[in-house]
Residue, then its C-alpha position, 0 to 999 in steps of 0.5 A: m565920429t565914425n572910424t569909417p575910412i575916408r577916401i581922398a583922391a584930390d587936394t582936400q580940406l578934410a576938416k576945419g577945427t580940431y580933428y584926430i587921425k588914427a591911421v593913413i593909407l597911401d596906395h599907388s602904382e608908383a612912388t608918390s607922397a601926400i602932405f597933411y597940414n594943420e590948417a583950416d584953409n589951403s594956404k600950405t604954410a611952411g611949418a604947418d605941415l604936420l605929417t608927410i607920407h611917402n611910398s616907393s616903387s618897392e613899397l607901393t602901399k604904405m600904412l601909418v597907424f598912430p598910437g593912443k586912443r585917437g591918434i594924431r591931433f590937428n588943432t586948426g584943421v586938416y588940409i591934404d596936399y595930394n600928389a597921386g594915388t589913393i589916400y585913405v584916412i581913418p578918423g580917430 
């Protein structure tokens, strides 16, 4: 697996099965958010949301780096509910 950033600009099924994310960057010209679900499809099940990232009008770029060698683990898959802006996912 490579650590090359993956650009996300729409609702996306990033992976099916176990997947690790080392870092996430959210960038937009106004406040927005994105929700990452631990799912192998786009059902957006309540309780399956593993990560939500927000930025604000005073912090237009938000970066999260997860500890450990590989970062955060998604057991089932990764579905990203995209709102606006650009998301970069760095695999773990």
